[in-house]
N, C-alpha and C positions, 0 to 999 in steps of 0.2 A: 583496529575496522578501517573494511574493504571498503574503499569508495569505486567497488561495481564496472573496477576500466576494459578488463578481458570479454565480465558476466554479458556487460550493455551492448558487444559487438554480436553478442548470440541471438539473447533478449524473447528479442521478437520472433526469429524462431520458436525461439521453445518453450514460448505462453501464444502460439502460430490458432491453438485448437479453442481459446477464448474465444469468444463474443465481443466484444469490445463497446459493441456498439449495445446488443442486451444489457448488457451490465452495466451499462448509461444508463439506460431507460428503467431501470428496477432505482436504482438510486435516483433518479427523476422522479418516480413512484414514490419514496421512500418521505422521501421534502417537503412535496404537492404534500402528503400523505396526514405530516404535521406539521403542516402548518407556514413551510418554505414556501418561496415564490425566485422565480428567473435573476435574481439579483448573482451580485459578484460571489462567486467560487471560488475558495481552497483549496487544488488537490495536491495533499500532505504525501507528498511523496511518489511523483510525479510520473518519475524513471521515463523512458525512450515516449509520456505524451501522449497514451492511442486514446486512454482514459478522459485524457484530457481534451482532447481531437473532439469525440465524442459524446462531453459536455457544453459545450461548444457551439458545439451544430442540437442541438437541446434550445438555445438560449441564454445560456448561463459566458457571464462575462468569466475567464476563465483564468486565474494565477494560478502556475504548475510551480510546487519548492520539492527540490531533491537536492541531495549530498554532489552527486560525483557530473562530476561536469559530462563524459562519458555518455549519460543516459540524455544527459541537457543537448548536448549532441542533435543526438540520434532526435530527440523528444522537435528542436531545432528544425532540422531535415523535415519531417513532417508540416509544417508550420510552415515554411518557405512553398513548400506546394500547395498543399491547403487553401491560406491565404487566412486563416485565421488568424483572427485580433485574439490569442491569445500571452499569458505573460509568464514568463518561464525566468525563476532567481534559486543561485542557487546559495541554495543554504542549507543547517541542516537543523535539524526540527528543532531542537532544545535552543536553536538559537532563534528562531522565528519572526522578520519580521518586518511588516509591510505597512503599506504606507495609510490604510485606516485601518475602520472597521469592513467584513464582510458579510452577506448572508445567508450563506451555508458552506460547512467543509467538508467537503469526503477523503478517506484514506481505506484504499485495495489493497485488495490482494497481500493483506499480511502483514505491510509494512512499519508495522508501526509495533508489530514483532520481533523486528529488527533493532529493537531497540531495547538488550540486553541484559544493559542498568535498572531496576528498578524504581530505582532517582530521575532518570534519564527519560524512563517512561512515563515518570511525573508533570515533571517539567514539559513536556513535547504537551502534553494535555494540557498546562498551566500555558502553557505561548498560544495555545490555539484559543481556549476560551477570554485569551487578553484580545487579542484581534473578532472576534466574533459575537453584533449583534447582542443586546441581546431580550431578539426573538429568532436568532440563527438555528440554523437546525445543520449539527453534528452529527452524519453516519459516517460510524466504519468497520470495517471486517478485524474480525483476529483470530489466528489460528489458535483451534487452539488445546487443552494438554489431552486430550482422549488421541487426537493428532500426533500430537510431537508423541506420546507416550508409546501407541500402538499401528501409525506409518509409515509416517518418517524414521524415529526412534534410529540401530545401528543398520537403516539397511543401504541397500547404492538402485541406482537406476540407471540406466543408458539410453542414452538417446542418436539415433542412427537416420540421420537423415540424408545422405547420401555423400553430398562437398562437406557436410560440416555433421561432429558424431560431437558427444557428451561424456564424458560419469563422473557423474555426482552419486557422490559418498554422502554419508550420514552419519555422527558418532553420537553419542548420548551421552549430553551432561550434566550436572549439577543443576537444581533444578531449574527442570523440565527445558536445561541450552541446547539446542542440534547445532552441532559441529560443522558444516557445509563443508562438504571440498570438492572443488568442481577440475576435471579436463580436461580440456580442450581442443579440439583436432582442427585444423582446417586444411583443405586441401584448399593448396597453392598451384597445382598441371599436374601429369599423368605422373612423375616421380616425384615430387618431396610437398609436405605439410605441416604447416605453420601448429605449432603447439603454443597451448596460451594456459591458463590455470588462473583460478582465484578464489577467495575463501573466507568463510562469511556466515554467518553463526541466528539463528530464529531463538528466538521463547517463548511461549507460553505462559500466560498469566491467568489464573485460576479467579471467576468470576466473583472473589470476594474485594479478590485484589484490585481490577480495574478498577471494582465498586468505588473500595477505595480513592484512585487515583483521581480521580472521577470527581468527588466531594472538596479534595483539596483542589481541586482545579475550579472548587461549584462551578459544577455540571450537574445534573441532575439523568438521569433512565429511561425516557418517554418509553423506549420497547429495547426489547431483545429478540431479533425474531431467529430461523433459520436458516443457513444460510439461501439468496435469493427468497427468500418468501418473506410472503409475511405470517404464518406460521409458527409457534412455541418452535423452541432448539428440543430435536429427539434425542435417544438416544443415542452414541455415537455421534452423534452431531462431526464434525471436522471443521465447519469457522462461524464464528456469531458475528450477527449483525447489532450493527449499538447504534439506537438510535438517541440523541443524550439533548441536550437544551439546557440552557444558564439558571441555576437556582427559582424559583421565584419566591422572592422577597414578599416575608408574613407578614 
């Protein structure tokens, strides 16, 4: 499994079209709508820290967790520039170990899809459940099976940003797993460029698998929304938003 070392170098550039402030405000609205508040928030799979920074700016005490040292290095650079009081931990999702309970949690941009083993997916949810306050809210998004089968599939995507060029090739595997192979070229001067590569995979889980994993973790679904909305998912939805809380004792 990749730790996204070379990918981390260009991640912010490849995601430059994403409005993280708008996305943070959406997550904030979801959390508040479902009984949450501005307390301690876990950003699971925080990457380079863009969402962590935005959530911190909205009043949350943020703990960002990622298994990539290179991603966290970029996150720490942002923290130094902003001066925000964000805690970053280098941990795998399946080995999450926090200092105490959290009031809310988010996991964005298909971070959980990177867990291609179903047992690992279940374990990650169980870890969040372990540290989530009894009344806490966990909001996460996942790429859908439709997106993996119809959009990503065996396609190649090319990104040309002048000094950075990335060829992104997808290969479909069994169980809705997409193998992703990146060739990255960064211009050093007029005659030379640096070539890097990275390889990782994502798996799409169907709604039945996700519900089963949540039940194992002692979590129940409060809502499932279409991407960045408060509406039910439509046909051909590429990303789902799950809102879950601890199961209430009967």
